[in-house]
Structures are given as structure tokens and as C-alpha cells.
C-alpha positions in Angstrom: 16.1 3.2 -33.8 16.5 -0.5 -34.1 15.3 -2.0 -37.3 14.6 1.3 -39.1 17.2 0.9 -41.9 16.4 -2.8 -42.3 12.7 -2.1 -42.7 13.4 0.7 -45.2 15.6 -1.7 -47.2 13.0 -4.4 -47.1 10.3 -2.1 -48.4 12.6 -0.8 -51.2 13.3 -4.4 -52.1 9.6 -5.3 -52.0 8.9 -2.4 -54.3 11.7 -3.4 -56.7 10.4 -6.9 -56.8 6.9 -5.8 -57.7 8.2 -3.3 -60.3 10.2 -6.2 -61.8 7.1 -8.2 -62.4 6.9 -10.5 -59.3 3.6 -11.0 -57.6 3.2 -9.9 -54.0 4.1 -13.3 -52.5 7.2 -13.6 -54.8 8.3 -10.0 -54.0 7.8 -10.7 -50.2 9.9 -13.9 -50.5 12.6 -12.0 -52.4 12.6 -9.2 -49.9 12.9 -11.8 -47.1 15.8 -13.5 -48.8 17.6 -10.2 -49.3 16.9 -8.8 -45.9 19.7 -8.4 -43.3 20.0 -11.3 -40.8 18.1 -9.4 -38.1 15.0 -9.2 -40.3 15.4 -12.3 -42.5 13.7 -14.8 -40.3 10.8 -12.5 -39.2 10.1 -11.6 -42.9 10.2 -15.3 -43.8 7.6 -15.9 -41.0 5.5 -13.1 -42.6 5.7 -14.7 -46.0 4.8 -18.1 -44.5 1.9 -16.7 -42.5 0.6 -14.7 -45.5 0.8 -17.7 -47.8 -1.4 -19.6 -45.4 -4.2 -17.0 -45.9 -3.5 -14.4 -43.2 -4.1 -10.9 -44.6 -0.8 -9.1 -45.2 -1.2 -6.3 -42.7 -2.0 -8.8 -40.0 1.0 -10.9 -41.0 3.2 -7.9 -40.9 2.4 -7.7 -37.2 5.0 -10.5 -36.7 7.7 -7.9 -37.4 6.6 -5.8 -34.4 9.5 -6.9 -32.1 12.0 -6.2 -34.8 10.9 -2.8 -36.1 9.7 0.5 -34.7 6.0 0.4 -34.2 5.2 3.7 -36.0 7.2 2.7 -39.1 5.7 -0.8 -39.2 2.2 0.6 -38.9 2.9 3.0 -41.8 4.1 0.1 -44.0 1.1 -2.1 -43.0 -1.5 0.5 -43.5 0.0 1.7 -46.8 0.1 -1.9 -48.1 -3.5 -2.5 -47.0 -4.7 0.7 -48.7 -2.8 -0.1 -51.8 -4.2 -3.6 -52.0 -7.7 -2.4 -51.3 -7.7 0.6 -53.7 -5.4 -0.6 -56.4 -2.9 1.5 -58.2 0.8 1.2 -58.5 2.0 -0.7 -55.5 5.7 -0.4 -56.4 5.3 3.4 -56.6 3.4 3.5 -53.3 6.1 1.3 -51.5 8.9 3.4 -53.0 7.2 6.5 -51.5 6.8 4.7 -48.2 10.5 3.8 -48.2 11.3 7.5 -48.9 9.1 8.6 -46.0 10.8 6.1 -43.7 14.2 7.4 -44.7 13.2 11.0 -44.2 11.7 10.3 -40.8 14.9 8.5 -39.7 17.0 11.5 -40.9 14.7 14.0 -39.1 15.0 12.0 -35.9 18.8 11.9 -36.2 18.9 15.7 -36.9 16.6 16.4 -33.9 18.8 14.2 -31.7 21.9 16.1 -32.8 20.3 19.5 -32.2 19.1 18.4 -28.8 22.6 17.3 -27.9 24.0 20.6 -29.1 21.4 22.5 -27.0 22.3 20.5 -23.9 26.0 21.2 -24.4 25.4 24.9 -25.0 23.3 25.0 -21.8 26.1 23.3 -19.8 28.6 25.8 -21.2 26.4 28.8 -20.4 25.7 27.5 -16.9 29.4 27.0 -16.2 30.6 30.3 -17.7 29.9 32.5 -14.7 31.6 30.1 -12.4 34.6 29.7 -14.6 34.9 33.5 -15.1 34.8 34.0 -11.3 37.5 31.4 -10.8 39.6 33.0 -13.5 39.2 36.5 -12.0 40.1 35.1 -8.5 43.2 33.5 -9.9 44.3 36.5 -12.1 43.4 39.4 -9.7 42.1 38.3 -6.3 41.5 41.9 -5.3 39.0 42.4 -8.1 36.4 40.2 -6.4 37.1 41.4 -2.8 34.2 43.9 -2.7 31.7 41.1 -3.5 32.7 39.3 -0.2 33.5 42.2 2.0 30.8 44.8 1.4 27.1 44.2 2.3 26.0 45.5 -1.2 28.5 43.2 -2.8 27.1 40.2 -0.9 23.6 41.2 -1.8 24.6 41.5 -5.5 26.4 38.1 -5.3 23.3 36.5 -3.7 21.0 38.0 -6.4 23.3 36.9 -9.1 23.5 33.4 -7.7 19.7 33.2 -7.4 19.1 34.4 -11.0 21.9 32.1 -12.2 20.3 29.1 -10.4 16.9 29.9 -11.7 18.1 30.3 -15.3 20.1 27.1 -15.1 17.1 25.2 -13.7 14.7 26.6 -16.3 17.1 25.8 -19.1 17.6 22.3 -17.8 13.8 21.8 -17.6 13.3 23.1 -21.1 15.9 20.7 -22.4 14.1 17.8 -20.7 10.9 18.3 -22.7 9.8 15.0 -24.4 9.8 16.4 -27.9 13.6 17.2 -27.6 14.5 13.7 -26.7 
């Protein structure tokens, strides 16, 4: 997704700045300066808005057009919780960056598996047709009973019906939202 890697890098940089002794405003400014071009200006606006007194989670909302909503929400809520409850903010942010990386990797793996499943479904759906074409080419007499005898036509019709139902069911299963 757009902005995932950039947000992850910015959170890591923010954690490193805090661990290096910078205050939150300084670490935010440092993260903004080191951010990739697509996130540099939005992060600079976050820094400016936060320095004018806007709470940090609200200021982070300015990143919404540039980052995935779920990831940005995770960062904003984690920062709000860390600021409210105390504790090691660098450690918290390092953990958030790790979670962001793991979520991105899991989405990538799920997309790869989904693509693999679709390709397998296409191959399995095409296999009976390709086999019939191959047999008709190699030995045309082999398939003659399917066309000439009533029982053969009935078997061919039933096979076509079951093949179509299986292909339709497989296609529908592959179109489930959690596989996209």
C-alpha cells in the first residue's frame, strides 16, 4: 500500500531520535527531515501543527492522505497511549514499526497466495478442455462415443454441468474479500 514503508521508516527514525536523547518535537523534526519526499512535507506540517499546541495524535491526522488509515491510526493511538501512560516511548515506537513491517509482509504474502490460488483455479478449470482438445487431436476416434451415443451425450452434459458448477464455485471462493 502507498505510504506503508515511508510511515514505517518515519516511526523508526522517530524512535531513534527519542532514544538518542531528543525531545519529542526534536525527534519529529528529525524524522520529517529524514523522511522520503512523499512524506517529508506532510510530516513537516505535523511538526508545525504540533508546535502550535495541537495534540500529537490530532496533528498526525494530517498524514491521512499520505498513509494507510489503519497504520496511521496504530501510530497515533500508540503515541497517545505512550504519552499519557509514560514508559519508554522509543521502545514503544520501535515495536510499532516492527508491527507495521509485519503487517506489510503478511499482506504481501496473502496477495501472493491469492494470486497463486487464482492461477491454480484457472489451470484446473482449463485442464478438462485442454485434455479433450489433445485427445481429439491425437486420436479423434477416442471421443466419438461421447458425441454419437445417447449415454455419451448424457455423460458429456453431466460432466459439463459439474465442471461449470465447480469452476463457478471456485471463482466465487477466490473473490472473497479476505483473499483480495
